C-alpha positions in Angstrom: -2.4 222.4 -180.4 -5.6 223.5 -178.7 -9.0 222.7 -180.1 -9.8 226.5 -180.7 -6.5 226.8 -182.8 -7.1 223.6 -184.6 -10.5 224.5 -185.7 -9.0 227.8 -186.5 -6.4 226.4 -188.7 -8.7 223.9 -190.3 -11.6 227.1 -191.2 -8.7 228.9 -192.6 -7.5 226.3 -194.8 -10.9 225.7 -195.9 -11.2 229.2 -197.0 -8.2 229.1 -198.7 -9.2 226.3 -200.9 -12.8 227.3 -201.8 -11.4 231.1 -202.5 -8.8 229.3 -204.8 -11.3 226.9 -206.6 -13.2 229.3 -208.9 -9.7 230.6 -210.4 -8.3 227.2 -211.1 -12.2 226.2 -212.5 -12.2 229.0 -214.9 -10.9 227.4 -218.0 -13.7 226.8 -220.4 -14.4 224.3 -223.3 -12.7 225.1 -226.6 -14.8 225.8 -229.6 -15.1 223.2 -232.1 -12.3 222.9 -234.5 -12.8 224.4 -237.9 -13.2 221.0 -239.8 -15.6 221.0 -242.4 -17.9 218.0 -242.7 -17.5 216.3 -246.0 -19.4 213.4 -248.1 -20.5 210.9 -245.4 -18.6 207.3 -245.3 -19.7 204.8 -247.2 -19.7 201.2 -246.0 -16.9 199.8 -247.3 -14.9 202.6 -246.1 -16.3 202.0 -242.7 -15.3 198.3 -242.9 -11.9 199.2 -243.6 -11.8 201.7 -240.5 -13.5 198.9 -238.3 -11.0 196.2 -239.5 -8.2 198.2 -238.4 -9.6 198.7 -235.2 -10.4 195.3 -234.6 -6.9 194.3 -235.7 -5.5 196.7 -232.9 -7.9 195.0 -230.4 -6.9 191.4 -231.5 -3.2 192.6 -231.2 -3.8 193.4 -227.6 -6.0 190.7 -226.6 -9.2 193.0 -226.0 -12.5 192.3 -226.8 -14.1 195.6 -228.3 -17.6 196.9 -229.5 -17.0 198.8 -232.8 -19.1 201.3 -234.2 -18.8 203.7 -237.3 -21.0 206.2 -238.1 -21.4 209.0 -240.6 -21.4 212.6 -240.5 -24.9 212.7 -238.9 -24.0 210.3 -236.3 -25.9 207.7 -237.8 -24.8 203.9 -237.8 -23.1 202.8 -240.9 -21.4 199.6 -239.7 -21.0 197.8 -236.5 -18.9 195.0 -234.9 -18.8 193.2 -231.7 -16.0 191.2 -231.1 -16.7 187.6 -229.5 -16.9 187.6 -225.5 -17.3 191.6 -225.6 -19.6 192.6 -222.8 -23.0 193.7 -224.1 -23.0 197.0 -222.4 -20.3 198.1 -224.7 -23.0 197.9 -227.8 -24.7 201.0 -227.2 -21.7 202.8 -225.6 -19.3 202.1 -228.6 -22.3 203.8 -231.0 -22.6 206.9 -229.0 -19.0 207.6 -228.5 -18.8 207.9 -232.3 -21.8 209.8 -232.5 -20.3 212.1 -230.1 -16.9 212.5 -232.1 -19.0 213.0 -235.5 -21.8 215.9 -234.2 -19.1 217.8 -232.0 -16.4 217.2 -234.6 -13.7 216.1 -231.6 -12.5 213.1 -230.0 -14.8 212.1 -226.9 -11.8 212.3 -224.8 -11.8 215.7 -225.1 -15.3 215.7 -223.2 -14.2 213.4 -220.7 -10.7 215.6 -219.7 -13.1 218.7 -219.5 -15.5 217.0 -217.0 -12.7 215.8 -215.0 -11.0 219.2 -215.0 -14.6 220.1 -213.1 -15.9 223.9 -213.2 -17.6 224.7 -216.3 -16.5 221.1 -217.5 -19.1 219.9 -215.3 -22.0 221.4 -217.5 -20.8 218.9 -220.3 -22.6 216.0 -218.6 -25.8 217.7 -219.4 -24.7 218.3 -223.0 -26.8 216.4 -225.6 -25.9 214.0 -227.8 -22.2 213.9 -226.1 -21.0 211.1 -223.9 -17.7 212.2 -221.9 -15.9 208.9 -222.1 -12.5 207.9 -224.2 -13.2 205.9 -227.3 -14.7 208.0 -229.8 -12.5 209.5 -232.7 -13.8 211.5 -235.6 -12.6 210.1 -239.5 -10.9 213.3 -241.2 -10.0 212.4 -244.9 -8.9 215.2 -247.2 -9.4 217.8 -244.2 -12.9 216.7 -244.2 -14.9 214.7 -241.6 -16.7 211.9 -243.1 -17.6 210.2 -239.9 -16.3 208.7 -236.7 -15.4 205.4 -234.9 -16.5 204.7 -231.7 -14.8 201.8 -229.4 -16.1 200.0 -226.3 -15.0 197.0 -224.0 -11.7 198.0 -222.5 -10.5 200.8 -220.1 -10.6 204.2 -221.7 -7.4 204.2 -222.7 -7.7 200.9 -224.4 -10.8 202.2 -226.0 -8.9 205.3 -227.3 -6.0 203.5 -228.7 -8.3 201.2 -230.7 -10.5 204.1 -232.0 -7.7 206.1 -233.2 -6.1 202.9 -235.2 -9.6 202.7 -236.6 -9.6 206.4 -237.7 -6.4 206.6 -239.0 -6.9 203.5 -241.5 -8.5 206.0 -244.1 -6.1 208.9 -243.9 
């Protein structure tokens, strides 16, 4: 193939790719779920959620930081397992805060950012961290707080957070 044809083929392929991108990126971030806020989680229930999360982490031999926040995203209980990286402390709290304030798992933000398009705007959304590991705690149909986990991979953090949030259902 001549250099001219190769260049023309490359430009054509690039134009197709660029023109198709806006069509693929049109999906917008879903509105918040219609889950009302309830009374904020108390310390005893926060400890129950954290204990379930720690048990799941230990079962898998993962080292995690566990944060439980109230409906306003304020820390109610925190636990860091031995040998957990110290960088996970703030991340666990931020993941829990994201889930409480926006009434959804932090993984939804991660997936939206990964999808590109409008999802990239979420990188600047104040108070939202787009990393798996934050899960709302919903009891009797009302959000009472959230669990945030950090210390493993995103999938591991999400698994442990779900175990913690599920302990109070």
